[in-house]
C-alpha positions as CSV (number, residue, x, y, z in Angstrom):
1,M,-11.8,8.3,3.4
2,D,-10.4,10.5,6.1
3,D,-6.8,10.4,7.4
4,D,-7.6,8.0,10.2
5,Q,-9.3,5.6,7.8
6,I,-6.3,5.8,5.4
7,R,-3.9,5.1,8.2
8,D,-6.0,2.2,9.5
9,R,-5.9,0.7,6.0
10,I,-2.2,1.2,5.7
11,E,-1.7,-0.6,9.1
12,A,-3.9,-3.5,8.0
13,L,-1.9,-3.8,4.7
14,E,1.4,-3.7,6.6
15,A,0.2,-6.4,9.0
16,E,-0.8,-8.5,6.0
17,E,2.5,-7.9,4.4
18,Q,4.4,-9.1,7.5
19,K,2.2,-12.2,7.7
20,L,2.8,-13.0,4.0
21,R,6.6,-12.5,4.4
22,A,6.6,-14.9,7.3
23,Q,4.6,-17.5,5.3
24,E,6.9,-17.0,2.3
25,A,9.9,-17.8,4.5
26,D,8.2,-20.9,5.9
27,A,7.2,-22.0,2.4
28,A,10.8,-21.5,1.1
29,E,12.1,-23.8,3.9
30,T,9.5,-26.5,3.0
31,G,9.8,-26.1,-0.8
32,H,6.2,-24.9,-1.4
33,D,6.8,-22.9,-4.5
34,D,3.1,-22.4,-5.1
35,V,2.7,-20.6,-1.9
36,I,5.7,-18.4,-2.6
37,A,4.3,-17.5,-6.1
38,A,0.9,-16.6,-4.6
39,D,2.4,-14.6,-1.8
40,A,4.7,-12.7,-4.2
41,K,1.7,-11.7,-6.3
42,R,-0.2,-10.5,-3.3
43,L,2.9,-8.7,-1.9
44,A,3.2,-6.8,-5.2
45,E,-0.4,-5.8,-4.9
46,I,0.0,-4.6,-1.4
47,R,3.1,-2.6,-2.3
48,I,1.1,-0.7,-4.9
49,Q,-1.8,-0.2,-2.6
50,L,0.5,1.1,0.1
51,D,2.1,3.5,-2.3
52,Q,-1.3,4.8,-3.4
53,L,-2.5,5.3,0.2
54,W,0.7,7.1,1.3
55,D,0.3,9.3,-1.8
56,L,-3.3,10.0,-0.8
57,L,-2.2,11.1,2.7
58,R,0.5,13.4,1.2
59,Q,-2.1,14.9,-1.1
60,R,-4.5,15.5,1.7
61,K,-1.8,17.1,3.8
62,A,-0.8,19.4,1.0
63,K,-4.4,20.4,0.3
64,R,-4.9,21.1,4.0
65,N,-1.7,23.2,4.2
66,A,-2.8,25.2,1.1
67,G,-6.2,25.9,2.7
68,E,-8.0,23.6,0.4
69,D,-10.5,20.8,1.2
70,P,-8.5,17.6,1.8
71,D,-11.5,15.5,0.8
72,T,-10.9,16.6,-2.8
73,A,-7.7,14.5,-2.9
74,T,-8.1,11.4,-5.0
75,L,-6.5,7.9,-5.0
76,R,-4.2,8.0,-8.0
77,D,-3.8,5.1,-10.4
78,Q,-0.9,2.7,-10.2
79,G,0.9,4.1,-13.2
80,T,0.9,7.6,-11.7
81,V,2.1,6.5,-8.3
82,E,4.6,3.9,-9.3
83,D,6.2,5.8,-12.3
84,Y,6.5,9.2,-10.7
85,L,10.0,10.6,-11.1
86,G,9.8,13.6,-8.7
């Protein structure tokens, strides 16, 4: 995936996230706990995917700045991205 493809995927996930949050608010008003639970699960998945994609973009930029091939950057696993302490 190149930078533009990564950004496109990020934008698509952010749009899905906004849609789910709106659905979640509507479901809360009408008492549809099943929708809220399903949306919460998908929102958690989206959060992880977004973190992974942003990390991939940062890796690609760092490699490019170091004179390396940005295409050697890899999508890191959830544990690495979510548990990184800096």
